[in-house]
Wavefront OBJ file of the C-alpha trace (Angstrom):
o trace
v -2.902 19.530 -17.549
v -1.186 16.252 -16.500
v 2.019 18.222 -15.860
v 0.295 20.804 -13.634
v 0.961 19.926 -9.981
v -2.148 21.857 -8.840
v -4.473 19.352 -10.527
v -4.966 15.670 -9.756
v -6.674 12.910 -11.693
v -9.536 11.584 -9.584
v -12.156 8.880 -9.958
v -15.704 8.785 -8.650
v -18.451 6.340 -9.611
v -16.234 4.924 -12.371
v -15.635 8.302 -14.028
v -12.230 9.982 -14.162
v -11.426 13.664 -14.388
v -9.234 16.474 -13.110
v -9.763 18.038 -9.695
v -7.911 20.968 -8.091
v -5.544 19.508 -5.493
v -6.867 21.758 -2.709
v -10.461 20.474 -3.210
v -9.794 16.914 -2.074
v -7.945 14.967 0.609
v -6.095 11.849 -0.359
v -7.164 8.833 1.660
v -5.045 5.804 0.881
v -6.616 2.399 0.436
v -5.613 -0.079 3.132
v -4.410 -2.388 0.353
v -1.973 0.109 -1.214
v 1.457 -0.387 0.342
v 3.548 1.998 -1.790
v 7.269 1.260 -2.196
v 7.336 -2.140 -0.485
v 9.716 -4.818 -1.766
v 8.625 -8.282 -2.863
v 10.262 -9.748 0.261
v 8.518 -7.236 2.571
v 5.190 -8.061 0.885
v 5.790 -11.764 1.523
v 6.573 -11.034 5.175
v 3.370 -8.981 5.551
v 1.170 -11.587 3.864
v 2.812 -14.749 5.211
v 0.183 -16.919 6.931
v -2.605 -14.448 6.159
v -6.013 -15.732 5.115
v -6.292 -16.718 1.462
v -7.057 -13.690 -0.710
v -5.586 -11.008 1.560
v -3.545 -8.802 -0.761
v -1.632 -5.612 -1.257
v -0.716 -3.492 -4.258
v 2.812 -2.110 -4.270
v 5.115 -0.127 -6.494
v 7.036 -2.513 -8.738
v 10.712 -3.031 -7.897
v 11.660 -4.271 -11.358
v 9.583 -1.792 -13.379
v 9.627 1.708 -11.813
v 6.349 3.571 -12.288
v 4.373 0.325 -12.499
v 2.595 -1.795 -9.896
v 2.620 -5.357 -8.614
v -0.054 -7.178 -6.663
v 0.917 -9.661 -3.955
v -1.758 -12.134 -2.840
v -1.806 -14.625 0.021
v -2.583 -18.156 -1.112
v -2.643 -19.226 2.548
v 0.539 -21.290 2.529
v 2.431 -19.047 0.098
v 2.327 -15.603 -1.536
v 1.917 -15.110 -5.287
v 2.956 -11.932 -7.098
v 1.283 -10.495 -10.193
v 2.593 -7.725 -12.400
v -0.095 -5.157 -13.117
v 0.298 -4.271 -16.780
v -0.510 -0.690 -17.735
v -0.938 0.725 -21.198
v -3.033 3.509 -22.637
v -4.571 4.285 -19.260
v -5.707 0.665 -18.830
v -4.605 -1.767 -16.096
v -4.713 -5.543 -16.366
v -3.377 -8.729 -14.815
v -4.951 -11.365 -17.080
v -7.325 -10.666 -19.988
v -9.636 -8.086 -18.429
v -8.643 -4.383 -18.701
v -9.708 -1.608 -16.342
v -9.376 2.171 -16.372
v -8.120 2.262 -12.759
v -6.454 0.141 -10.098
v -9.638 0.539 -8.034
v -11.696 -1.125 -10.770
v -9.137 -3.922 -11.173
v -9.206 -4.638 -7.423
v -13.019 -4.518 -7.300
v -13.259 -6.995 -10.200
v -10.998 -9.556 -8.519
v -12.992 -9.310 -5.291
v -15.766 -11.235 -7.075
v -13.758 -13.048 -9.797
v -10.895 -15.418 -9.088
v -7.420 -13.963 -9.531
v -5.975 -17.490 -9.587
v -6.138 -19.700 -12.648
v -5.864 -23.075 -10.890
v -8.267 -22.443 -7.963
v -10.807 -19.888 -6.760
v -9.195 -17.000 -4.877
v -11.037 -13.710 -4.411
v -9.259 -10.609 -3.131
v -9.982 -9.665 0.479
v -9.021 -6.523 2.357
v -6.178 -6.701 4.823
v -7.438 -6.749 8.414
v -6.607 -3.067 8.936
v -9.939 -2.123 10.445
v -9.779 -4.674 13.260
v -6.051 -5.089 13.876
v -3.461 -2.510 14.798
v -0.361 -2.321 12.628
v 2.820 -3.827 14.050
v 5.200 -2.464 11.434
v 5.518 0.701 9.370
v 7.469 1.500 6.219
v 9.256 4.882 6.223
v 8.087 6.951 3.246
v 10.862 9.529 3.595
v 13.807 10.512 5.757
v 12.887 11.898 9.177
v 15.439 13.939 11.096
v 13.861 14.585 14.479
v 13.826 18.009 16.114
v 14.049 16.498 19.629
v 16.155 13.746 21.195
v 13.124 11.670 22.232
v 12.041 11.415 18.577
v 12.981 8.476 16.352
v 15.373 9.084 13.442
v 14.799 6.967 10.321
v 15.548 6.907 6.601
v 13.260 6.307 3.652
v 12.680 2.585 3.267
v 13.356 1.674 6.905
v 10.964 -0.768 8.570
v 9.859 0.481 11.990
v 8.525 -1.768 14.770
v 5.432 0.011 16.088
v 5.229 0.025 19.874
v 2.302 2.433 20.318
v 0.090 3.995 17.660
v -2.862 4.970 19.862
v -2.123 8.717 19.512
v -3.043 10.074 16.075
v -0.430 12.856 16.315
v 2.646 10.842 17.308
v 3.513 7.169 17.241
v 6.204 5.356 19.203
v 8.465 2.870 17.474
v 11.818 1.140 17.289
v 14.241 1.390 14.374
v 17.893 0.345 14.249
v 17.956 -0.394 17.967
v 16.609 3.025 19.005
v 13.187 3.847 20.412
v 11.372 7.158 20.018
v 8.269 8.986 18.845
v 7.590 10.251 15.333
v 4.769 11.783 13.247
v 2.705 9.001 11.594
v 2.404 10.904 8.298
v 6.044 10.007 7.534
v 5.271 6.266 7.378
v 2.917 3.743 5.778
v 1.492 1.285 8.302
v 1.891 -2.378 7.344
v -0.822 -4.762 8.510
v -0.262 -8.462 8.973
l 1 2 3 4 5 6 7 8 9 10 11 12 13 14 15 16 17 18 19 20 21 22 23 24 25 26 27 28 29 30 31 32 33 34 35 36 37 38 39 40 41 42 43 44 45 46 47 48 49 50 51 52 53 54 55 56 57 58 59 60 61 62 63 64 65 66 67 68 69 70 71 72 73 74 75 76 77 78 79 80 81 82 83 84 85 86 87 88 89 90 91 92 93 94 95 96 97 98 99 100 101 102 103 104 105 106 107 108 109 110 111 112 113 114 115 116 117 118 119 120 121 122 123 124 125 126 127 128 129 130 131 132 133 134 135 136 137 138 139 140 141 142 143 144 145 146 147 148 149 150 151 152 153 154 155 156 157 158 159 160 161 162 163 164 165 166 167 168 169 170 171 172 173 174 175 176 177 178 179 180 181 182 183 184
């Protein structure tokens, strides 16, 4: 069933199972940044409060994840090890990334000092940057053209149907579903 694109693995109340894709909507966690580089993660977390973090797709190990955590004056990166459906950073293993994140909210992720994970300030602050998830070739001249991986300066994201941004010296509108907002 893992190869069937109509079914997704889902988790609720710590239990995992298969769910038909059309029965659920995917709501991303504010801490999941997707394909963000180590450098981009450092830029997003630079000068953030201690413990603010993001989980990103690993650059060096495709298909795996890394966690980047603000230590206030610097950013530390952790490789999330995965094996046999278990995820771990240190000694503790978890059956999902959600459980791993929840654990380190109340247990220190740092060895040398106490640092608990904290959500990025996405609920109270508007994003200033966005990461393009795919290529976007606009149908109209007032729309913004961008390529997968581009970083877009967000100028206005008050409209849920179209955002306004700047990329490669050009300004235009675009559908927000083509990007991942980055909060700093």
